[in-house]
Short mmCIF file of the C-alpha atoms (twelve columns), coordinates in Angstrom:
data_MODEL
# 
_entry.id   MODEL 
# 
loop_
_atom_site.group_PDB 
_atom_site.id 
_atom_site.type_symbol 
_atom_site.label_atom_id 
_atom_site.label_alt_id 
_atom_site.label_comp_id 
_atom_site.label_asym_id 
_atom_site.label_seq_id 
_atom_site.Cartn_x 
_atom_site.Cartn_y 
_atom_site.Cartn_z 
_atom_site.pdbx_PDB_model_num 
ATOM 1   C CA . MET A 1   4.224   -3.462  18.611  1 
ATOM 2   C CA . ALA A 2   7.056   -2.666  17.753  1 
ATOM 3   C CA . LYS A 3   8.905   -3.291  21.797  1 
ATOM 4   C CA . GLN A 4   7.122   -6.367  21.458  1 
ATOM 5   C CA . ALA A 5   8.574   -7.367  18.440  1 
ATOM 6   C CA . PHE A 6   12.200  -6.437  19.244  1 
ATOM 7   C CA . LYS A 7   11.490  -8.627  22.448  1 
ATOM 8   C CA . GLU A 8   10.633  -11.502 20.261  1 
ATOM 9   C CA . PHE A 9   13.394  -11.406 18.286  1 
ATOM 10  C CA . ASP A 10  17.017  -9.624  17.570  1 
ATOM 11  C CA . ASN A 11  16.534  -7.686  15.354  1 
ATOM 12  C CA . ILE A 12  14.097  -7.279  11.965  1 
ATOM 13  C CA . TYR A 13  15.128  -6.830  8.742   1 
ATOM 14  C CA . ILE A 14  11.865  -6.525  6.462   1 
ATOM 15  C CA . LEU A 15  9.009   -4.525  7.885   1 
ATOM 16  C CA . ASN A 16  6.118   -5.236  5.315   1 
ATOM 17  C CA . ASN A 17  4.458   -2.256  6.949   1 
ATOM 18  C CA . ASN A 18  0.245   -3.065  5.642   1 
ATOM 19  C CA . ALA A 19  -2.642  -1.553  6.801   1 
ATOM 20  C CA . GLY A 20  -5.702  -0.376  5.510   1 
ATOM 21  C CA . GLY A 21  -9.487  0.466   5.489   1 
ATOM 22  C CA . GLY A 22  -12.113 2.813   4.860   1 
ATOM 23  C CA . PHE A 23  -15.308 4.144   6.766   1 
ATOM 24  C CA . GLY A 24  -18.394 4.335   4.021   1 
ATOM 25  C CA . PHE A 25  -18.257 6.408   0.462   1 
ATOM 26  C CA . PHE A 26  -18.378 10.319  0.949   1 
ATOM 27  C CA . ASP A 27  -18.421 13.355  -0.770  1 
ATOM 28  C CA . LEU A 28  -15.345 15.352  0.616   1 
ATOM 29  C CA . LEU A 29  -17.305 17.963  1.816   1 
ATOM 30  C CA . ARG A 30  -19.629 15.936  3.762   1 
ATOM 31  C CA . VAL A 31  -17.333 13.741  5.532   1 
ATOM 32  C CA . LYS A 32  -17.939 13.841  9.541   1 
ATOM 33  C CA . GLU A 33  -14.410 14.455  11.462  1 
ATOM 34  C CA . ASP A 34  -14.828 11.246  13.269  1 
ATOM 35  C CA . ILE A 35  -14.552 9.430   9.921   1 
ATOM 36  C CA . PHE A 36  -11.416 11.574  9.031   1 
ATOM 37  C CA . ASP A 37  -9.503  10.866  12.183  1 
ATOM 38  C CA . ARG A 38  -10.421 7.259   12.301  1 
ATOM 39  C CA . THR A 39  -9.094  6.665   8.599   1 
ATOM 40  C CA . ILE A 40  -6.331  8.968   8.785   1 
ATOM 41  C CA . ALA A 41  -5.207  7.276   11.934  1 
ATOM 42  C CA . LEU A 42  -5.567  3.396   10.493  1 
ATOM 43  C CA . ASN A 43  -3.841  4.281   7.375   1 
ATOM 44  C CA . LEU A 44  -1.632  6.436   7.697   1 
ATOM 45  C CA . LYS A 45  -0.809  6.937   11.596  1 
ATOM 46  C CA . GLY A 46  -0.664  3.215   12.081  1 
ATOM 47  C CA . GLN A 47  1.926   2.801   9.573   1 
ATOM 48  C CA . TRP A 48  4.052   5.948   10.370  1 
ATOM 49  C CA . LEU A 49  4.112   4.608   14.086  1 
ATOM 50  C CA . VAL A 50  5.165   1.364   13.182  1 
ATOM 51  C CA . ALA A 51  8.025   2.554   10.637  1 
ATOM 52  C CA . LYS A 52  9.541   5.132   13.056  1 
ATOM 53  C CA . GLU A 53  9.801   2.443   15.693  1 
ATOM 54  C CA . ILE A 54  11.067  0.091   13.990  1 
ATOM 55  C CA . GLY A 55  13.142  2.508   11.336  1 
ATOM 56  C CA . ARG A 56  15.328  3.721   14.160  1 
ATOM 57  C CA . ARG A 57  16.136  0.243   15.856  1 
ATOM 58  C CA . MET A 58  17.202  -1.072  12.275  1 
ATOM 59  C CA . LYS A 59  19.262  1.773   12.154  1 
ATOM 60  C CA . LYS A 60  21.343  0.206   14.381  1 
ATOM 61  C CA . GLN A 61  21.603  -2.985  13.124  1 
ATOM 62  C CA . LYS A 62  25.096  -4.241  11.925  1 
ATOM 63  C CA . PHE A 63  23.809  -6.320  8.551   1 
ATOM 64  C CA . GLU A 64  25.753  -5.648  5.200   1 
ATOM 65  C CA . PRO A 65  25.296  -4.234  2.852   1 
ATOM 66  C CA . LEU A 66  21.839  -3.504  3.912   1 
ATOM 67  C CA . ALA A 67  20.468  -2.674  7.669   1 
ATOM 68  C CA . GLY A 68  16.985  -3.453  6.685   1 
ATOM 69  C CA . LYS A 69  14.129  -3.039  4.062   1 
ATOM 70  C CA . VAL A 70  10.569  -1.685  4.599   1 
ATOM 71  C CA . ILE A 71  8.063   -2.279  2.597   1 
ATOM 72  C CA . HIS A 72  4.314   0.038   2.731   1 
ATOM 73  C CA . THR A 73  1.094   -0.611  1.057   1 
ATOM 74  C CA . ALA A 74  -0.499  2.129   -0.247  1 
ATOM 75  C CA . SER A 75  -3.190  1.993   -3.034  1 
ATOM 76  C CA . ILE A 76  -3.996  2.939   -6.527  1 
ATOM 77  C CA . ALA A 77  -6.584  5.333   -4.114  1 
ATOM 78  C CA . GLY A 78  -3.309  7.780   -3.439  1 
ATOM 79  C CA . VAL A 79  -2.170  8.107   -7.116  1 
ATOM 80  C CA . LYS A 80  -5.166  8.191   -9.060  1 
ATOM 81  C CA . VAL A 81  -7.566  10.009  -6.112  1 
ATOM 82  C CA . ASP A 82  -11.036 8.498   -5.662  1 
ATOM 83  C CA . GLY A 83  -14.147 10.987  -5.195  1 
ATOM 84  C CA . GLY A 84  -16.118 8.593   -3.866  1 
ATOM 85  C CA . THR A 85  -13.553 7.710   -1.051  1 
ATOM 86  C CA . PRO A 86  -11.464 10.796  -0.735  1 
ATOM 87  C CA . ILE A 87  -9.837  10.183  2.816   1 
ATOM 88  C CA . TYR A 88  -9.131  6.632   1.950   1 
ATOM 89  C CA . SER A 89  -6.986  8.551   -1.110  1 
ATOM 90  C CA . ILE A 90  -5.761  11.754  0.988   1 
ATOM 91  C CA . SER A 91  -4.675  8.581   3.871   1 
ATOM 92  C CA . LYS A 92  -3.027  6.291   1.086   1 
ATOM 93  C CA . ALA A 93  -1.605  9.321   -0.956  1 
ATOM 94  C CA . GLY A 94  0.145   10.416  2.926   1 
ATOM 95  C CA . ILE A 95  1.488   7.171   2.546   1 
ATOM 96  C CA . ILE A 96  3.448   7.608   -0.518  1 
ATOM 97  C CA . ALA A 97  5.096   10.657  -0.012  1 
ATOM 98  C CA . MET A 98  5.865   9.504   3.924   1 
ATOM 99  C CA . MET A 99  7.046   6.206   1.986   1 
ATOM 100 C CA . GLN A 100 9.436   8.835   0.231   1 
ATOM 101 C CA . LEU A 101 10.376  10.802  3.078   1 
ATOM 102 C CA . LEU A 102 11.481  7.662   5.095   1 
ATOM 103 C CA . ALA A 103 13.604  6.743   1.612   1 
ATOM 104 C CA . GLN A 104 15.861  9.788   2.130   1 
ATOM 105 C CA . SER A 105 16.056  9.708   6.046   1 
ATOM 106 C CA . LEU A 106 17.000  5.961   6.584   1 
ATOM 107 C CA . ALA A 107 19.250  5.834   3.425   1 
ATOM 108 C CA . PRO A 108 21.994  4.260   2.685   1 
ATOM 109 C CA . LYS A 109 21.125  1.861   5.159   1 
ATOM 110 C CA . ILE A 110 17.719  1.202   4.649   1 
ATOM 111 C CA . THR A 111 15.802  0.694   1.612   1 
ATOM 112 C CA . VAL A 112 11.896  1.845   1.705   1 
ATOM 113 C CA . ASN A 113 9.592   1.290   -0.736  1 
ATOM 114 C CA . ALA A 114 5.589   0.668   -1.345  1 
ATOM 115 C CA . ILE A 115 2.949   -1.107  -3.138  1 
ATOM 116 C CA . SER A 116 -0.018  0.369   -4.680  1 
ATOM 117 C CA . PRO A 117 -2.430  -2.332  -5.113  1 
ATOM 118 C CA . GLY A 118 -5.520  -1.692  -7.265  1 
ATOM 119 C CA . TYR A 119 -8.843  -4.273  -6.972  1 
ATOM 120 C CA . HIS A 120 -7.388  -7.668  -6.037  1 
ATOM 121 C CA . LEU A 121 -9.857  -10.139 -4.329  1 
ATOM 122 C CA . THR A 122 -8.741  -9.979  -0.623  1 
ATOM 123 C CA . GLY A 123 -10.245 -9.169  2.245   1 
ATOM 124 C CA . ALA A 124 -11.447 -6.328  1.725   1 
ATOM 125 C CA . TYR A 125 -14.072 -7.560  -0.287  1 
ATOM 126 C CA . ARG A 126 -14.552 -10.390 1.925   1 
ATOM 127 C CA . ASN A 127 -13.113 -12.129 -0.888  1 
ATOM 128 C CA . ASN A 128 -16.342 -11.959 -2.683  1 
ATOM 129 C CA . LEU A 129 -15.618 -11.642 -6.254  1 
ATOM 130 C CA . GLU A 130 -19.296 -9.689  -6.590  1 
ATOM 131 C CA . ALA A 131 -19.008 -7.220  -4.220  1 
ATOM 132 C CA . MET A 132 -14.992 -6.378  -5.564  1 
ATOM 133 C CA . LYS A 133 -16.781 -6.230  -9.476  1 
ATOM 134 C CA . MET A 134 -19.185 -4.144  -8.358  1 
ATOM 135 C CA . THR A 135 -17.260 -1.712  -6.252  1 
ATOM 136 C CA . MET A 136 -15.514 -1.473  -9.997  1 
ATOM 137 C CA . ASN A 137 -18.943 -1.279  -12.115 1 
ATOM 138 C CA . GLU A 138 -20.220 1.813   -9.800  1 
ATOM 139 C CA . GLY A 139 -16.527 4.092   -10.345 1 
ATOM 140 C CA . HIS A 140 -16.553 2.983   -13.914 1 
ATOM 141 C CA . VAL A 141 -12.913 0.761   -13.064 1 
ATOM 142 C CA . LYS A 142 -12.247 -1.397  -15.981 1 
ATOM 143 C CA . THR A 143 -8.446  -3.553  -15.919 1 
ATOM 144 C CA . PRO A 144 -6.441  -3.530  -19.057 1 
ATOM 145 C CA . LEU A 145 -5.028  -6.932  -18.055 1 
ATOM 146 C CA . ASN A 146 -8.798  -8.586  -18.231 1 
ATOM 147 C CA . ARG A 147 -8.434  -10.071 -14.844 1 
ATOM 148 C CA . TYR A 148 -8.728  -9.232  -11.806 1 
ATOM 149 C CA . GLY A 149 -5.633  -8.850  -9.356  1 
ATOM 150 C CA . THR A 150 -5.008  -11.618 -6.468  1 
ATOM 151 C CA . VAL A 151 -2.900  -11.660 -3.428  1 
ATOM 152 C CA . GLU A 152 -0.901  -13.705 -5.225  1 
ATOM 153 C CA . ASP A 153 0.098   -10.608 -7.325  1 
ATOM 154 C CA . VAL A 154 0.842   -8.266  -4.506  1 
ATOM 155 C CA . VAL A 155 2.894   -11.338 -2.662  1 
ATOM 156 C CA . ASN A 156 5.288   -11.412 -5.668  1 
ATOM 157 C CA . VAL A 157 6.402   -7.889  -5.514  1 
ATOM 158 C CA . SER A 158 6.716   -8.207  -2.099  1 
ATOM 159 C CA . ILE A 159 8.851   -10.688 -2.265  1 
ATOM 160 C CA . PHE A 160 11.082  -8.944  -4.870  1 
ATOM 161 C CA . LEU A 161 11.350  -5.798  -2.656  1 
ATOM 162 C CA . ALA A 162 12.428  -8.041  0.303   1 
ATOM 163 C CA . SER A 163 14.963  -10.022 -1.376  1 
ATOM 164 C CA . PRO A 164 18.870  -8.943  -2.429  1 
ATOM 165 C CA . ALA A 165 17.341  -8.165  -6.053  1 
ATOM 166 C CA . SER A 166 16.078  -4.650  -4.664  1 
ATOM 167 C CA . ASN A 167 18.880  -3.874  -3.362  1 
ATOM 168 C CA . PHE A 168 19.363  -0.541  -5.328  1 
ATOM 169 C CA . ILE A 169 15.970  0.507   -5.283  1 
ATOM 170 C CA . THR A 170 14.515  3.169   -2.573  1 
ATOM 171 C CA . GLY A 171 11.925  5.373   -2.738  1 
ATOM 172 C CA . HIS A 172 9.635   3.450   -5.451  1 
ATOM 173 C CA . ASN A 173 6.011   3.152   -5.555  1 
ATOM 174 C CA . PHE A 174 5.263   -0.031  -7.355  1 
ATOM 175 C CA . ILE A 175 1.530   0.091   -8.341  1 
ATOM 176 C CA . VAL A 176 0.289   -3.290  -9.209  1 
ATOM 177 C CA . ASP A 177 -3.150  -3.125  -10.354 1 
ATOM 178 C CA . GLY A 178 -3.545  -4.184  -13.698 1 
ATOM 179 C CA . GLY A 179 -3.023  -1.031  -15.495 1 
ATOM 180 C CA . ILE A 180 -5.542  0.587   -14.330 1 
ATOM 181 C CA . ALA A 181 -3.859  3.831   -13.010 1 
ATOM 182 C CA . GLU A 182 -0.866  4.539   -15.935 1 
ATOM 183 C CA . VAL A 183 -2.066  2.891   -18.903 1 
ATOM 184 C CA . GLY A 184 -4.398  4.684   -19.800 1 
ATOM 185 C CA . VAL A 185 -5.804  2.614   -22.610 1 
ATOM 186 C CA . GLN A 186 -9.507  1.403   -23.308 1 
ATOM 187 C CA . ALA A 187 -9.652  -1.779  -21.255 1 
ATOM 188 C CA . HIS A 188 -12.318 -4.368  -20.009 1 
ATOM 189 C CA . TYR A 189 -13.026 -6.971  -17.720 1 
ATOM 190 C CA . PHE A 190 -13.714 -10.108 -18.804 1 
ATOM 191 C CA . LYS A 191 -15.189 -11.092 -22.538 1 
ATOM 192 C CA . SER A 192 -17.991 -12.518 -20.583 1 
ATOM 193 C CA . ASP A 193 -18.223 -9.167  -18.998 1 
ATOM 194 C CA . ILE A 194 -18.433 -7.007  -22.473 1 
# 
């Protein structure tokens, strides 16, 4: 993929490294090895392979003040691990660790950051609000900001990280979850759901 990209473009300044998926809900001790391998391969190894190839080439670019920017997609499941999706959590925690290591390796010419979305109405839920709400209910998850996340919430952070406004930020994981992972206050869905 990276080779093809560099055939089509003279350079790549921004890599939005986004891959993710899970293969069911399991207790960690009951996960089959093939599920473990597929989840790690999709979520972590895939992002590593792309970042490795693109990062090497970005380092050679002559842009100033930075040669490029890498933005990884992690998840709040990598920050607050989820016992219902343990391998997904492990893979996303791995992305956060990998992002920090890449930030060290690619500095000072490339910034590397991550975005950890929470519950956002996306294709992961087949754009079905009820399916997402059911998942949240099963996990007893509530959003302090009293709404569900949108794709635009994540896009806005991506735009910021791709812009010059973030040129002095590297190695940071931006949690975009309406406060689920960090606020620790009593939360609620919508008033109609209380």
